[in-house]
Structures are given as structure tokens and as C-alpha cells.
FIMI-712013 format. One record per residue (C-alpha): residue number from 1; residue in one letter; x, y, z. Coordinates in Angstrom, 2 decimals. Example, Ala and Ser with C-alpha at 12.3 -4.5 7.8 and 13.67 -1.06 7.14 Angstrom:
! residues 2
+------+------+---------+---------+---------+
| resi | resn |      px |      py |      pz |
+------+------+---------+---------+---------+
|    1 |    A |   12.30 |   -4.50 |    7.80 |
|    2 |    S |   13.67 |   -1.06 |    7.14 |
+------+------+---------+---------+---------+
! end
This chain:
! residues 317
+------+------+---------+---------+---------+
| resi | resn |      px |      py |      pz |
+------+------+---------+---------+---------+
|    1 |    M |    4.62 |   -9.88 |   38.29 |
|    2 |    K |    4.97 |  -13.60 |   36.62 |
|    3 |    I |    5.31 |  -13.33 |   32.79 |
|    4 |    M |    3.81 |  -15.99 |   30.81 |
|    5 |    L |    6.37 |  -16.21 |   27.69 |
|    6 |    A |    4.61 |  -17.77 |   24.65 |
|    7 |    N |    6.03 |  -20.47 |   22.57 |
|    8 |    P |    6.20 |  -20.78 |   19.89 |
|    9 |    R |    6.65 |  -16.67 |   19.18 |
|   10 |    G |    8.59 |  -14.63 |   17.04 |
|   11 |    F |   10.77 |  -15.50 |   13.77 |
|   12 |    C |    8.76 |  -18.34 |   11.32 |
|   13 |    A |   10.26 |  -20.36 |    8.66 |
|   14 |    G |    9.92 |  -17.84 |    5.76 |
|   15 |    V |   11.33 |  -15.10 |    7.76 |
|   16 |    I |   14.22 |  -16.77 |    8.52 |
|   17 |    M |   14.42 |  -17.51 |    5.17 |
|   18 |    A |   14.00 |  -14.41 |    3.93 |
|   19 |    I |   16.66 |  -12.53 |    6.58 |
|   20 |    D |   19.13 |  -15.04 |    5.84 |
|   21 |    T |   18.99 |  -14.21 |    1.93 |
|   22 |    V |   19.58 |  -10.78 |    2.36 |
|   23 |    D |   22.36 |  -11.82 |    5.02 |
|   24 |    E |   23.83 |  -14.50 |    2.64 |
|   25 |    A |   24.25 |  -11.84 |   -0.54 |
|   26 |    L |   26.08 |   -9.71 |    1.29 |
|   27 |    K |   28.57 |  -12.01 |    2.76 |
|   28 |    I |   29.29 |  -13.26 |   -1.15 |
|   29 |    G |   29.49 |   -9.91 |   -1.86 |
|   30 |    L |   26.43 |   -8.87 |   -3.81 |
|   31 |    S |   26.80 |   -4.99 |   -2.79 |
|   32 |    P |   25.12 |   -2.42 |   -3.62 |
|   33 |    L |   21.94 |   -4.62 |   -2.76 |
|   34 |    Y |   18.35 |   -3.56 |   -2.96 |
|   35 |    V |   15.26 |   -4.95 |   -1.56 |
|   36 |    Y |   11.94 |   -4.62 |   -3.12 |
|   37 |    H |    9.92 |   -3.29 |   -0.37 |
|   38 |    E |   10.98 |   -4.41 |    3.28 |
|   39 |    I |   12.30 |   -7.84 |    3.37 |
|   40 |    V |   10.15 |   -8.81 |    6.29 |
|   41 |    H |    7.84 |   -6.24 |    8.20 |
|   42 |    N |    9.91 |   -5.05 |   11.13 |
|   43 |    R |   11.54 |   -1.76 |   11.84 |
|   44 |    H |   14.55 |   -3.32 |   13.68 |
|   45 |    V |   15.03 |   -6.18 |   10.57 |
|   46 |    V |   15.35 |   -3.44 |    8.05 |
|   47 |    E |   17.21 |   -1.08 |    9.65 |
|   48 |    R |   20.00 |   -2.99 |   10.31 |
|   49 |    F |   20.19 |   -4.03 |    7.12 |
|   50 |    E |   20.04 |   -0.14 |    5.84 |
|   51 |    R |   23.12 |    0.08 |    8.33 |
|   52 |    L |   25.15 |   -3.12 |    6.63 |
|   53 |    G |   24.26 |   -1.22 |    3.28 |
|   54 |    V |   21.06 |   -2.68 |    1.84 |
|   55 |    T |   19.07 |    0.18 |    0.26 |
|   56 |    F |   14.72 |   -0.59 |    0.44 |
|   57 |    V |   13.27 |    0.62 |   -2.76 |
|   58 |    D |    9.16 |    0.93 |   -3.21 |
|   59 |    T |    9.75 |    0.93 |   -7.34 |
|   60 |    V |   12.03 |   -1.64 |   -9.20 |
|   61 |    D |   13.16 |    2.16 |  -11.16 |
|   62 |    E |   14.52 |    2.96 |   -7.79 |
|   63 |    A |   17.49 |    0.19 |   -8.67 |
|   64 |    P |   20.24 |    0.63 |  -11.34 |
|   65 |    E |   20.17 |   -1.41 |  -14.07 |
|   66 |    K |   21.63 |   -4.37 |  -13.95 |
|   67 |    S |   21.38 |   -4.49 |   -9.96 |
|   68 |    T |   20.46 |   -7.46 |   -7.62 |
|   69 |    I |   17.18 |   -7.08 |   -6.65 |
|   70 |    I |   15.98 |   -9.32 |   -4.30 |
|   71 |    F |   12.06 |   -9.71 |   -3.34 |
|   72 |    S |   10.67 |  -10.05 |    0.06 |
|   73 |    A |    9.34 |  -12.62 |    1.74 |
|   74 |    H |    5.17 |  -10.74 |    1.13 |
|   75 |    G |    6.07 |  -11.77 |   -2.85 |
|   76 |    V |    5.38 |   -9.66 |   -6.11 |
|   77 |    S |    3.64 |   -9.34 |   -8.65 |
|   78 |    P |    4.52 |  -10.66 |  -12.14 |
|   79 |    E |    4.60 |   -6.72 |  -13.67 |
|   80 |    V |    7.63 |   -6.17 |  -10.84 |
|   81 |    R |    8.86 |   -9.50 |  -12.03 |
|   82 |    N |    9.12 |   -8.19 |  -15.06 |
|   83 |    A |    9.99 |   -4.95 |  -14.62 |
|   84 |    A |   13.06 |   -6.25 |  -12.91 |
|   85 |    K |   14.36 |   -8.28 |  -15.83 |
|   86 |    A |   13.39 |   -6.16 |  -18.11 |
|   87 |    R |   16.39 |   -3.68 |  -16.45 |
|   88 |    E |   18.44 |   -6.92 |  -16.43 |
|   89 |    C |   18.50 |   -7.24 |  -12.91 |
|   90 |    T |   19.89 |  -10.41 |  -10.87 |
|   91 |    L |   16.86 |  -11.50 |   -9.18 |
|   92 |    I |   16.68 |  -13.16 |   -5.93 |
|   93 |    D |   13.06 |  -14.34 |   -4.90 |
|   94 |    A |   12.65 |  -14.32 |   -1.32 |
|   95 |    T |    9.26 |  -14.82 |   -1.45 |
|   96 |    C |    7.27 |  -17.16 |    1.19 |
|   97 |    P |    6.79 |  -20.86 |    0.16 |
|   98 |    L |    3.52 |  -20.31 |    1.63 |
|   99 |    V |    2.89 |  -17.24 |    0.02 |
|  100 |    T |    3.72 |  -18.62 |   -3.50 |
|  101 |    K |    1.79 |  -21.42 |   -3.04 |
|  102 |    V |   -1.15 |  -18.89 |   -2.71 |
|  103 |    H |    0.06 |  -17.12 |   -5.65 |
|  104 |    M |    0.06 |  -20.96 |   -7.89 |
|  105 |    E |   -3.44 |  -21.44 |   -6.56 |
|  106 |    A |   -4.55 |  -17.88 |   -7.61 |
|  107 |    I |   -3.10 |  -18.85 |  -11.71 |
|  108 |    R |   -4.90 |  -22.72 |  -11.00 |
|  109 |    Y |   -8.35 |  -21.23 |  -10.52 |
|  110 |    A |   -7.95 |  -18.11 |  -12.99 |
|  111 |    K |   -6.69 |  -20.94 |  -15.56 |
|  112 |    Q |  -10.00 |  -22.68 |  -14.68 |
|  113 |    G |  -12.33 |  -20.14 |  -15.21 |
|  114 |    Y |  -13.10 |  -19.48 |  -11.39 |
|  115 |    K |  -13.49 |  -15.57 |  -10.22 |
|  116 |    I |  -11.47 |  -15.80 |   -6.96 |
|  117 |    L |  -12.41 |  -13.77 |   -3.55 |
|  118 |    L |   -8.97 |  -13.37 |   -1.84 |
|  119 |    I |   -9.95 |  -12.94 |    1.69 |
|  120 |    G |   -7.25 |  -10.36 |    2.85 |
|  121 |    H |   -5.89 |   -6.79 |    3.65 |
|  122 |    A |   -6.06 |   -4.51 |    0.54 |
|  123 |    G |   -2.77 |   -2.56 |   -0.26 |
|  124 |    H |   -0.89 |   -5.08 |    1.94 |
|  125 |    D |    2.01 |   -6.29 |    0.27 |
|  126 |    E |    1.14 |   -9.98 |    0.19 |
|  127 |    V |   -2.22 |   -9.28 |   -1.55 |
|  128 |    V |   -1.22 |   -6.92 |   -3.76 |
|  129 |    G |    1.11 |   -9.56 |   -5.15 |
|  130 |    T |   -1.32 |  -12.01 |   -5.11 |
|  131 |    V |   -3.59 |   -9.90 |   -7.06 |
|  132 |    G |   -0.92 |   -9.22 |   -9.12 |
|  133 |    E |   -1.31 |  -12.86 |  -10.69 |
|  134 |    A |   -4.58 |  -13.36 |  -12.14 |
|  135 |    P |   -6.01 |   -9.04 |  -11.41 |
|  136 |    D |   -8.88 |   -9.71 |  -14.24 |
|  137 |    A |   -9.79 |  -12.71 |  -11.70 |
|  138 |    I |   -9.40 |  -11.53 |   -8.22 |
|  139 |    T |  -12.00 |   -9.60 |   -5.93 |
|  140 |    I |  -10.25 |   -8.43 |   -2.38 |
|  141 |    V |  -12.49 |   -9.33 |    0.45 |
|  142 |    E |  -11.72 |   -7.17 |    3.35 |
|  143 |    S |  -15.54 |   -8.27 |    5.65 |
|  144 |    P |  -18.27 |  -10.40 |    5.58 |
|  145 |    E |  -20.20 |   -6.97 |    4.74 |
|  146 |    D |  -17.85 |   -6.81 |    1.40 |
|  147 |    V |  -19.57 |  -10.33 |    0.60 |
|  148 |    E |  -22.75 |   -8.54 |    0.88 |
|  149 |    K |  -21.70 |   -6.38 |   -1.72 |
|  150 |    L |  -20.51 |   -9.06 |   -4.24 |
|  151 |    P |  -22.52 |   -8.95 |   -7.48 |
|  152 |    F |  -21.95 |  -12.48 |   -8.27 |
|  153 |    T |  -24.71 |  -15.20 |   -9.01 |
|  154 |    K |  -24.96 |  -19.60 |   -8.15 |
|  155 |    D |  -24.00 |  -19.44 |  -11.83 |
|  156 |    D |  -20.80 |  -17.79 |  -11.19 |
|  157 |    P |  -17.91 |  -20.70 |  -10.60 |
|  158 |    L |  -16.73 |  -19.06 |   -7.20 |
|  159 |    A |  -13.59 |  -19.86 |   -5.45 |
|  160 |    F |  -11.46 |  -18.42 |   -2.18 |
|  161 |    L |   -7.82 |  -17.87 |   -1.15 |
|  162 |    T |   -6.98 |  -15.65 |    1.84 |
|  163 |    Q |   -4.29 |  -14.12 |    2.38 |
|  164 |    T |   -1.66 |  -15.96 |    4.58 |
|  165 |    T |   -1.14 |  -13.87 |    7.89 |
|  166 |    L |   -5.34 |  -12.94 |    9.03 |
|  167 |    S |   -6.63 |  -13.43 |   11.93 |
|  168 |    M |   -8.49 |  -17.33 |   11.72 |
|  169 |    D |  -11.02 |  -15.71 |   13.40 |
|  170 |    D |  -11.96 |  -12.93 |   11.34 |
|  171 |    A |  -10.92 |  -15.37 |    8.50 |
|  172 |    N |  -13.93 |  -17.84 |    9.20 |
|  173 |    R |  -16.02 |  -15.60 |    9.89 |
|  174 |    I |  -15.72 |  -14.07 |    6.36 |
|  175 |    I |  -15.51 |  -17.58 |    4.80 |
|  176 |    S |  -18.96 |  -18.21 |    6.58 |
|  177 |    A |  -20.42 |  -15.03 |    4.84 |
|  178 |    I |  -18.62 |  -16.11 |    1.54 |
|  179 |    R |  -20.50 |  -19.77 |    1.94 |
|  180 |    K |  -23.96 |  -18.68 |    2.69 |
|  181 |    K |  -24.26 |  -16.68 |   -0.15 |
|  182 |    Y |  -22.96 |  -19.12 |   -2.15 |
|  183 |    P |  -22.84 |  -22.21 |   -1.21 |
|  184 |    H |  -21.25 |  -23.94 |   -4.26 |
|  185 |    V |  -17.61 |  -21.79 |   -4.00 |
|  186 |    K |  -14.38 |  -23.89 |   -3.72 |
|  187 |    D |  -12.15 |  -23.90 |   -0.96 |
|  188 |    P |   -8.71 |  -23.89 |   -1.50 |
|  189 |    P |   -7.00 |  -27.08 |   -1.45 |
|  190 |    T |   -5.16 |  -26.52 |    1.99 |
|  191 |    E |   -5.40 |  -23.91 |    4.31 |
|  192 |    D |   -3.92 |  -20.60 |    3.43 |
|  193 |    I |   -2.98 |  -18.83 |    6.51 |
|  194 |    C |    0.27 |  -20.09 |    7.28 |
|  195 |    Y |    1.47 |  -22.74 |   10.45 |
|  196 |    A |    2.93 |  -20.18 |   12.36 |
|  197 |    T |    0.27 |  -16.99 |   12.34 |
|  198 |    T |   -2.29 |  -20.47 |   13.20 |
|  199 |    N |    0.36 |  -21.36 |   16.10 |
|  200 |    R |    0.90 |  -18.17 |   17.45 |
|  201 |    Q |   -2.67 |  -17.11 |   17.39 |
|  202 |    R |   -3.63 |  -20.20 |   19.22 |
|  203 |    V |   -1.02 |  -19.52 |   22.25 |
|  204 |    V |   -2.56 |  -16.32 |   22.73 |
|  205 |    R |   -5.82 |  -17.23 |   22.22 |
|  206 |    L |   -5.46 |  -20.14 |   25.06 |
|  207 |    L |   -3.52 |  -17.91 |   27.10 |
|  208 |    A |   -4.21 |  -14.55 |   27.26 |
|  209 |    P |   -7.66 |  -15.16 |   29.58 |
|  210 |    E |   -5.15 |  -15.97 |   32.37 |
|  211 |    A |   -3.48 |  -12.91 |   31.61 |
|  212 |    D |   -3.72 |   -9.41 |   32.93 |
|  213 |    L |   -2.32 |   -7.57 |   29.84 |
|  214 |    V |   -0.68 |   -8.93 |   26.45 |
|  215 |    V |    2.15 |   -7.50 |   25.26 |
|  216 |    V |    3.08 |   -8.45 |   21.41 |
|  217 |    V |    6.38 |   -7.46 |   20.08 |
|  218 |    G |    5.89 |   -6.36 |   16.52 |
|  219 |    S |    6.16 |   -3.16 |   14.02 |
|  220 |    Q |    2.85 |   -1.42 |   13.53 |
|  221 |    N |    2.96 |   -2.45 |    9.49 |
|  222 |    S |    3.26 |   -6.37 |   10.52 |
|  223 |    S |   -0.03 |   -8.20 |    9.95 |
|  224 |    N |    0.28 |  -11.26 |   11.82 |
|  225 |    S |    1.35 |   -9.06 |   15.07 |
|  226 |    C |   -1.30 |   -6.96 |   14.96 |
|  227 |    R |   -3.57 |   -9.86 |   15.01 |
|  228 |    L |   -2.46 |  -11.09 |   17.92 |
|  229 |    V |   -3.35 |   -7.80 |   20.04 |
|  230 |    E |   -6.65 |   -7.65 |   18.28 |
|  231 |    I |   -7.28 |  -11.57 |   19.60 |
|  232 |    A |   -5.80 |  -10.76 |   23.16 |
|  233 |    E |   -8.66 |   -7.91 |   23.17 |
|  234 |    H |  -11.27 |  -10.35 |   21.61 |
|  235 |    T |  -10.54 |  -12.61 |   24.85 |
|  236 |    G |  -11.36 |   -9.70 |   26.89 |
|  237 |    T |   -7.77 |   -8.94 |   27.92 |
|  238 |    P |   -5.97 |   -5.59 |   27.09 |
|  239 |    G |   -3.03 |   -6.08 |   24.41 |
|  240 |    K |   -0.37 |   -3.81 |   24.00 |
|  241 |    L |    1.87 |   -3.81 |   19.96 |
|  242 |    V |    5.58 |   -2.43 |   20.91 |
|  243 |    D |    8.18 |   -2.44 |   18.50 |
|  244 |    D |   10.90 |   -2.94 |   21.39 |
|  245 |    V |   11.44 |   -2.02 |   25.04 |
|  246 |    T |   11.73 |    1.75 |   24.19 |
|  247 |    E |    7.68 |    1.91 |   23.64 |
|  248 |    L |    6.93 |    0.05 |   27.35 |
|  249 |    Q |    4.76 |    2.66 |   29.75 |
|  250 |    D |    5.52 |    1.89 |   33.41 |
|  251 |    D |    1.51 |    3.11 |   34.32 |
|  252 |    W |    1.06 |   -0.42 |   32.38 |
|  253 |    F |    2.04 |   -2.56 |   34.69 |
|  254 |    N |    2.38 |   -3.17 |   38.45 |
|  255 |    Q |    4.02 |   -5.64 |   40.60 |
|  256 |    D |    0.66 |   -8.53 |   41.45 |
|  257 |    Q |   -0.01 |   -8.64 |   37.32 |
|  258 |    S |    0.22 |  -11.79 |   35.34 |
|  259 |    V |    2.05 |  -10.27 |   31.55 |
|  260 |    L |    1.85 |  -12.48 |   28.78 |
|  261 |    L |    4.82 |  -12.00 |   25.98 |
|  262 |    T |    4.75 |  -12.84 |   23.09 |
|  263 |    A |    6.13 |  -11.80 |   19.46 |
|  264 |    G |    4.95 |  -11.85 |   15.70 |
|  265 |    A |    6.37 |  -14.02 |   13.37 |
|  266 |    S |    9.33 |  -10.88 |   11.89 |
|  267 |    A |    9.95 |   -9.88 |   15.16 |
|  268 |    P |   13.93 |  -10.24 |   16.34 |
|  269 |    E |   14.10 |  -12.63 |   19.94 |
|  270 |    H |   16.53 |  -10.38 |   21.20 |
|  271 |    L |   13.98 |   -7.53 |   21.83 |
|  272 |    V |   11.85 |  -10.30 |   23.77 |
|  273 |    E |   14.56 |  -10.81 |   26.01 |
|  274 |    E |   15.07 |   -6.40 |   26.34 |
|  275 |    I |   11.66 |   -7.02 |   27.37 |
|  276 |    I |   12.09 |   -9.39 |   30.28 |
|  277 |    D |   15.30 |   -7.88 |   31.16 |
|  278 |    Y |   13.10 |   -4.37 |   32.07 |
|  279 |    L |   10.63 |   -6.55 |   33.83 |
|  280 |    Q |   12.87 |   -8.38 |   35.77 |
|  281 |    T |   14.58 |   -5.72 |   36.55 |
|  282 |    K |   12.01 |   -2.97 |   37.64 |
|  283 |    F |    8.97 |   -5.59 |   38.88 |
|  284 |    D |   11.12 |   -8.40 |   39.70 |
|  285 |    A |    9.33 |  -10.27 |   37.28 |
|  286 |    E |    9.31 |  -14.71 |   37.27 |
|  287 |    I |    9.17 |  -16.19 |   33.96 |
|  288 |    D |    6.52 |  -18.81 |   33.40 |
|  289 |    H |    7.26 |  -20.53 |   29.88 |
|  290 |    R |    4.16 |  -21.84 |   28.08 |
|  291 |    H |    4.82 |  -24.41 |   25.60 |
|  292 |    T |    1.94 |  -25.07 |   23.71 |
|  293 |    T |    3.10 |  -26.26 |   20.05 |
|  294 |    D |    6.51 |  -27.87 |   18.56 |
|  295 |    E |    7.84 |  -26.17 |   15.04 |
|  296 |    D |   10.67 |  -27.85 |   13.15 |
|  297 |    M |    9.31 |  -26.28 |    9.90 |
|  298 |    H |   12.37 |  -25.10 |    7.66 |
|  299 |    F |   13.05 |  -23.62 |    4.35 |
|  300 |    N |   15.80 |  -23.57 |    1.97 |
|  301 |    L |   17.52 |  -20.12 |    0.47 |
|  302 |    P |   16.36 |  -19.10 |   -2.64 |
|  303 |    Q |   17.96 |  -21.13 |   -5.99 |
|  304 |    S |   19.27 |  -18.45 |   -7.47 |
|  305 |    L |   21.19 |  -17.63 |   -4.51 |
|  306 |    R |   22.40 |  -21.12 |   -3.89 |
|  307 |    I |   23.63 |  -20.42 |   -7.60 |
|  308 |    L |   25.50 |  -17.54 |   -7.01 |
|  309 |    Q |   26.89 |  -18.84 |   -3.92 |
|  310 |    R |   28.66 |  -21.59 |   -5.51 |
|  311 |    Q |   29.92 |  -19.40 |   -8.36 |
|  312 |    H |   31.18 |  -17.28 |   -5.65 |
|  313 |    Q |   33.06 |  -20.50 |   -4.00 |
|  314 |    E |   33.97 |  -21.26 |   -7.29 |
|  315 |    A |   35.93 |  -18.11 |   -8.16 |
|  316 |    S |   37.19 |  -17.49 |   -4.62 |
|  317 |    A |   39.08 |  -21.41 |   -4.78 |
+------+------+---------+---------+---------+
! end
């Protein structure tokens, strides 16, 4: 067996920043600590923090007044932020800066009078947060068929934005349908689909045709992980999404296969390593490192946390 090990894979800068935010908050003693929604969409990451005493909540009301709340990498609406402030909570915003960029674009377009077509998955945390920035101006578009049903005319000022973790292929199909129906639509100033999503998809699109099977490490509720499986299957190569090594099934594999192994942007690297160890032990697999793109993006910890860190250091001095 040959394991084609995709690179880049796994954690992106936004996920690293969000996870480091929770780790650092615990380190300086911000306990009890509450996180609004999953900090990132990965079961293993969430379960590790739960073992460390972090409580994940679906509503702000589940966190006590004056407690510390961290907002997840996917962002929140102003309504959620204001509700937390009203409860006098200490707020730490771990929203990925690339998601914040989309929020800012939505606010700006809405103030300029545009009707905004938000390409994304309704109900996804990121989309819910973006819609909350300008609810009266935003219409969610999930497919080219949705575009056909839109009521806008050539006289309506229109702009589109996209969820950061979409399949580029799917997004482009929807964008093409929008431009066909509304040639005057305004594009976002820069690409909304994030660099990490783009890079991981490009690797799979390039290498999947060489493989007999694509294994993607990631959780079922991870949008970017699910898109990697879809892209593999669009190339004609079967794809499997697994949380960890325990979900592998031996009848997927044989001694003569080429297996492309990658991981979504919220999947820890140790889960990939455990799968490699298993395939090496079970099928005498050899590793073929396949590197396509360098990534050097880095995001600083949220400013509110850095202030709390300094206060902690001063108090401990």
C-alpha cells in the first residue's frame, strides 16, 4: 500500500488561534470557562476541552452572569454579543479574522444599500453569524436553483459574499448562476473562501485521480472536511470521512492500493498519525509525501485575551 500524504492538511491559522485562545484562557485561570458553540468543528478538540473543565453552550443564557465566554472561530451575530454584554460577561472573541472580514463586508454593503446574496449553508454557525450583521439585507443562497427563485430585478443593487469553507467548485457554480441572472452584481473586494480551504481542496482535486481511495480526517459537522470528500468523489475516487482511526473499516483497504490521506482544517495532526500507524502495521503501507503549497499564515490571540494575560502577569509579579 502507498499512502499519499497530502500537504497542506489539518489545522489552519484560524483554528490554531481559536484553540490557543481556550488553552491560554485556562492557563491564566479563567475558570469556569464557557465557549459559545464548539470552538471549532471537531469532536476530539471539543472533548479535550470538556475534560479540562470547559463548558460549551448553545445560548448565552446557559452561562452564568459575569462569567467568561469565548466566541468560537465561526463568529457570532451582534445579537449574541450584546446578550453576553447584558449579562456582564467577560468576552473573548476567537472569531477567525477571515470570517470577521466577511462580517465587515456584509456591514459595509448593507450600509451602502445593497441587497446581499450570501452563498453558504443555512444553519451553519458561520452563516448564522454573518446574517446577524445585516439580517434585513441578506438572502442565503445554497444552490443555483435558489438563484432562479430570487425576486430581485436589474434595478436592485446586489452584492454577493460567500461562506469561507465552501467547495470552490460549488461556489463557482452558484456565482456563475448569479452573474448570469444579475450581470450587475458586485463581487466581494477579495476572495471570501479562505486560503486554507482553497489549499486543501486543491491538493485533493490534484491528487485524488492518482488514488484508489481518499480518506479525510474530520468531523461530520466540519463543512470544510465534508467538502474534501465531495471533491474526491467528483474526480471519480471514493472518499471516506472519519473522525479517527477507530472508524476505519478493513474492507475499504487492500495491500495494493494508493490511499490519499488528508485532514480538514479543524482536525488535529495526531489523528492523522494514528491512521498512518494503523495502515503501516496492517497493510505495510509506505508514505509518499505530496507537498503542493506552503502556508505561513498566523493570527494573533484576541486582544481581549492579551489584555487579560498582561493583567494576570502583573498580578503574579
